[in-house]
N, C-alpha and C positions, 0 to 999 in steps of 0.2 A: 504493500500500500504506500509506504513512504517513498519507495523508488518511483512508483507511478506518479506521485505528487511532484517530486522533484523534476521529472521529465516534462510534465505539463507546465510547471512554472518556467523551466528553461525555454521551452518552445513558445510559451506566451511572451516571455521577455524578448525572444528573437523577433516575434511578430510585432511587438511594441516598437522595437528599434527600427523595424522596416516600415513602420507606418501602417501596418495591417491591423488596425485597431479592432475591427470586427472579429477577426480570428483570435486576437489576444483576449477579448472579452469572453468569447466562447470558452476558451481554455481555462481562464482564471475562474469563471463562473462554475465550471465543472469541478474545480478543486474545492470551491466553497460549499458544494453540495455535501461534501464529507467532513469539511472542517470550517464551519460557518464563522468561527471567531478568529480566523487567521488574519492578524493585522498586516502581515506582509502581503498576502494576496489581496486583501481589501485595498491596500495602498496601490498595488498594481492596477486593480480594476479602476480606481479613481484616475490614474494616469491614462488608461485606455479611453475612458469616457471623456476626459479632458481633450485627448487627441482627436476625438470625434466632434468636439465642439459642444458637447452636452455638459456644460459647466455645473448645472444644478445637480445632475446625477453624479458627476465627479466629486462634488463637495459632499454629497451624501455618503459616498464610500470612504472619503477621507475622514468624515465624522465617525463612521463606524470603526475605522482603523484606530483612531485616537481614543474612542470609547473603550476599546480593548487594550490599548497600550498608550497611555498618556505621555509616555517618554519617547514616542516615535518622532524624532525631530524631522525626518524626511517627509513624513505625512503633513507636518505643519508647513514645511516649505512648499510642498505640492499643493496643499489647500490654498496657501497664499497665492500661488500662481493662478489657480482657478478663480479666486476672487479678483485678482488683477485682470484676468481675461474678461471677467464680467464688468469691469470698469469700477469696481468697488475698492479703491486704493486704500482707504483707511482700514478695512478689514484685512486686506492683504498685508499691510504694514504690521498689524497686530500679530498675524501668524508668522511673518518673517522674524519679528522680534522674539517670539516664543521659540522659534527654531534656533535662534542664536543663543538664547538662554540654555537650551539643551546641548547645542553644539557650537561653541564660541568661534570656532575656526572655519565655519561654513562660508566659503567665499561666495557661493551662489546666492545665499541669503542676503549678504551685504549688497551684491549687485542688484538683485531684484528689489530690495527695499529702496535702494538708491533710485531706481527707475520709477518707483511709485512716488517717492518724494518729488522727483522731477515732474511727474505728471500732475502733481498738486501745485506745481510752481514753486516749491520749496527747494531751490537749487543749492543753497548752502548745506542743508542736511544731506542732500544727494551727494555732494562732493565729499562730505565726511565719510559716507558709506563707501564711495568709490575708492577713497584713500585706503580704507581698511581692506577692501577687496584686493587692491593692487599690492598691498603689503604681503598678502597671502599668495598672490599669483601675479608677478610683474610681467607676465607674457600674454595677458588676455587683451587682445586687440579691441574687443567691443567695449571693455571698461575704460580704456584710454579715450575712445571716441565719446562715450557717454559723459565722462568727466570733462572732456574738452567742450562738449556742447553745453554742459551746465556752467562752465566758466565763461563761455561766450554769452550766455544769458545773464550772468551777473556783471558783465562788463570787464571781466579780467581777461583781456584779449591776449596778453603775453602768455598766461598759463594755458589758454585755449590753444594757441599756436603750438606750444610745446607738446600738448597731448595729441593734437591732430598729427603732428610730425611723428610721434611715437606710433600712432596708428598706421601711418603710411610706411614707416620702417618695417612694421610687422606684416603689412599687406599693401604693397605698392599699387594694387588695383582697386583700392577702396575710393571710388569717385567722390563719395560724400565727405570724406576726410579732406580731400583737396578743396572741395566746394566751401566747406565751413572754415578751413584755414584761410582761404581767400577772403571770406567775409570778415574774419578777424583782422586780416592785414589791411583791408580797406578802412576798417575802423581806426587803425593806427596810422593811416595815411600812406601806407606802402602800396601805392597803386600798381607799380610794375610787378611786385611780388604777388599781388592779388590777381592781376591779369594772367600771370604765368600759372597760378593754381587753377583758375577757372578754365584755362586752356587745357590743362591736364585732366580736369574733371570731365570736360566735354569730349576729349579724345578717348577716354575710357568708356564713357557712356554718351554717345552722340545724341541720344534722345532726352538728355537732361536739360530741360528748358530753363531751369533756374540758374544753371551755369552760364548760359548765353545771356540771360537777363542781368546777372551780376557782372559779367564781363562788359556788357554794354554800359553799365553804370561806371565801371572803371575807366573805360574809354571816354565816356562823357566827361568825367572829372579831369581827365587829361587834356580835354579839348579836341579829342579825335572824334568829331561828331558823325562822320560818315561811317567809320568803323562801328561806332556805337549803334547807329541806326540799323546796320546790317545784322548785328546781333539781336537787337530788339525785334526785328522782323522774324528772325529765326526762332526766338523764344515764342513769339506769337503763332508761328506756323505749328509749333509743337504743342502748344496749349492755348488755343484761341479763346478759351473761356476765362482765362485769368486776366482780370481788368488791369492789373499792374503792368502787364506787358503792353497792352494797348495804350495806356496812359503814357508810358515811357516812349513808345514809338511816336505818339502824337506830339509829345514835347520836343523830341528830336527833330521831327519834320518841321515844326514851327521854328526851332532854333536855326536849322539849316536854311530855311526860307528867308529868315530875317538877315542872314549873313551873306546872301547872294544878291 
């Protein structure tokens, strides 16, 4: 019986990792038929339902897992993720905090709690959590990016540039890191550096309208109005519903018309 249980759990875990959530649910549910209070399997079932996008049912199974084992730190973390997926940041933060009480070196809990703080607009608290996550794992690209974005939002552009540079060092194909580093550089008046970053961002992702828009602003501030207008048109072609792009193009057209 125990051997059959372990085989089913392993197979369910493989399906979970492969994104075959329906098969994972089927296998984990069959284990619960014989061991209904198994907090490990209940936690796995929660993960599978979370993967299916059924966050209510995922939370139900995480609740069951924690009812059977209140010290299951991973179930707190996973329930926090489900709350976050539902858009309930405060409940997610509470679960991440409990997970960290149970497991103080849980890098993922710091990362996810930081993201919830950021979604609430509390970027200072987010940065504190990202600092702690990076102290545990200084090679996580996503955390550098998120901390850089939080620093950008607080107006600490030098720190933002440093973190976006770390992101690019770890993943040179991360177009959003170039984009946001460019925005930080524009804020500091480094127009040439910003234009270079926006160029890198659009070279990596030619459909990134916001890169063309921001490069247009950089050209505009340098007095290169025709180059700016070309980029404004390109951003508008890619996303014709964004009013900012149309307003920029209109402004440039008027500026060029007045100068001729």
